[in-house]
C-alpha positions as CSV (number, residue, x, y, z in Angstrom):
1,M,-12.7,14.8,28.7
2,E,-15.9,14.7,26.6
3,L,-15.9,16.0,23.1
4,R,-18.7,18.4,24.0
5,T,-16.5,20.0,26.7
6,Y,-13.6,20.2,24.2
7,C,-15.8,21.8,21.6
8,R,-17.0,24.5,24.0
9,N,-13.3,25.3,24.7
10,N,-12.2,25.0,21.0
11,P,-15.2,25.9,18.8
12,Y,-13.1,26.3,15.7
13,I,-11.9,22.7,15.5
14,C,-15.4,21.4,16.3
15,T,-17.2,23.5,13.7
16,M,-15.0,22.2,10.8
17,S,-17.3,20.2,8.6
18,T,-15.4,17.7,6.7
19,R,-17.6,15.2,4.9
20,L,-16.6,12.2,2.9
21,D,-18.5,11.2,-0.2
22,A,-17.6,7.5,0.5
23,Q,-19.6,6.1,-2.4
24,N,-17.4,7.8,-4.9
25,Q,-14.0,7.3,-3.2
26,S,-11.5,4.5,-3.3
27,P,-11.1,2.3,-0.3
28,A,-7.6,3.8,0.3
29,R,-9.0,7.3,0.3
30,I,-11.7,6.3,2.8
31,I,-9.1,4.8,5.1
32,I,-7.0,7.9,4.9
33,F,-10.1,10.0,5.8
34,L,-11.0,7.7,8.7
35,G,-7.4,7.9,10.0
36,Q,-7.4,11.7,9.9
37,R,-10.8,11.9,11.6
38,F,-9.7,9.4,14.2
39,K,-6.6,11.4,15.0
40,A,-8.5,14.7,15.2
41,T,-11.0,13.2,17.6
42,R,-8.4,11.5,19.7
43,I,-6.5,14.8,20.0
44,A,-9.7,16.7,20.7
45,L,-10.4,14.3,23.6
46,Q,-6.8,14.6,24.8
47,I,-6.1,10.9,24.5
48,T,-2.6,9.9,23.5
49,Q,-1.6,7.3,21.0
50,K,0.0,5.4,24.0
51,E,-3.3,5.4,25.9
52,V,-5.1,4.0,22.8
53,S,-2.4,1.4,22.4
54,E,-2.6,0.3,26.0
55,K,-6.4,0.0,25.9
56,T,-6.5,-1.9,22.7
57,G,-3.3,-3.9,22.3
58,V,-2.7,-2.2,18.9
59,S,0.9,-1.1,18.6
60,M,1.7,2.6,18.6
61,S,3.3,2.3,15.2
62,T,0.1,0.9,13.7
63,I,-1.9,3.7,15.3
64,R,0.6,6.3,14.0
65,R,0.6,4.8,10.5
66,F,-3.3,4.7,10.4
67,E,-3.6,8.3,11.5
68,N,-1.1,9.4,9.0
69,G,-2.6,7.5,6.1
70,L,0.3,5.1,5.7
71,T,-1.4,1.8,6.4
72,F,-4.3,0.3,4.5
73,N,-4.4,-3.1,6.2
74,L,-5.7,-2.2,9.7
75,T,-8.0,-5.1,10.8
76,L,-11.6,-4.4,11.5
77,A,-11.1,-5.8,15.0
78,H,-8.3,-3.3,15.7
79,F,-10.4,-0.4,14.2
80,I,-13.3,-1.2,16.4
81,A,-11.1,-1.6,19.5
82,M,-9.6,1.9,18.7
83,L,-13.1,3.4,18.4
84,Q,-14.0,1.8,21.8
85,A,-10.8,3.3,23.3
86,I,-11.9,6.8,22.4
87,G,-15.6,6.2,23.2
88,F,-16.9,6.3,19.7
89,A,-18.1,2.7,19.1
90,D,-21.7,3.3,19.9
91,N,-22.7,4.3,16.4
92,L,-21.2,1.3,14.6
93,E,-24.6,-0.2,14.1
94,D,-25.3,2.8,11.8
95,V,-22.6,1.5,9.3
96,I,-25.0,-1.2,8.2
97,P,-28.5,-0.3,9.5
98,E,-31.1,-2.9,10.1
99,I,-33.4,-3.2,7.1
100,L,-36.9,-4.0,8.2
101,P,-38.9,-6.2,5.8
102,D,-41.7,-4.7,3.7
103,P,-45.0,-5.0,5.7
104,N,-46.8,-6.1,2.5
105,L,-44.3,-8.9,1.9
106,L,-44.7,-10.0,5.6
107,F,-48.5,-10.2,5.1
108,K,-48.1,-12.3,1.9
109,M,-45.6,-14.6,3.6
110,Q,-48.0,-15.1,6.6
111,N,-50.7,-16.2,4.3
112,K,-48.6,-18.8,2.6
113,Q,-48.3,-21.9,4.7
114,R,-45.4,-24.2,3.9
115,K,-46.5,-27.6,2.7
116,R,-44.7,-30.8,3.4
117,A,-43.2,-32.4,0.5
118,S,-45.0,-35.5,-0.7
119,H,-43.3,-38.3,-2.4
120,G,-46.5,-40.1,-3.5
121,K,-47.8,-43.3,-2.2
122,R,-45.3,-46.1,-2.1
123,S,-46.4,-49.6,-2.5
124,I,-44.7,-52.4,-0.7
125,G,-44.5,-55.1,-2.9
């Protein structure tokens, strides 16, 4: 079931706006928030912990501890696999967006040709 379909049927849950001020929170608090958000999304999509576990290879106890804020050592690989299992991995590139170089800097760099290092003339003698 898509989240959009779930939201049409359960608008209260999908209109809850919980934002995290991640810049001013401890890593532990951010992990707790992500676990809660993951659990709410998984439930909204009617996906069980067992299904996530089977798709990812992550144990059900690890998933349960993550969702309940009881584990802080979930690997990044497991977290990504869990996001893939519920269909929410497409936005991961937004975590660290590509930063394009300054056009002025590119122009300056194009005008500077690299020169070979010279060691001076050597005499054979």
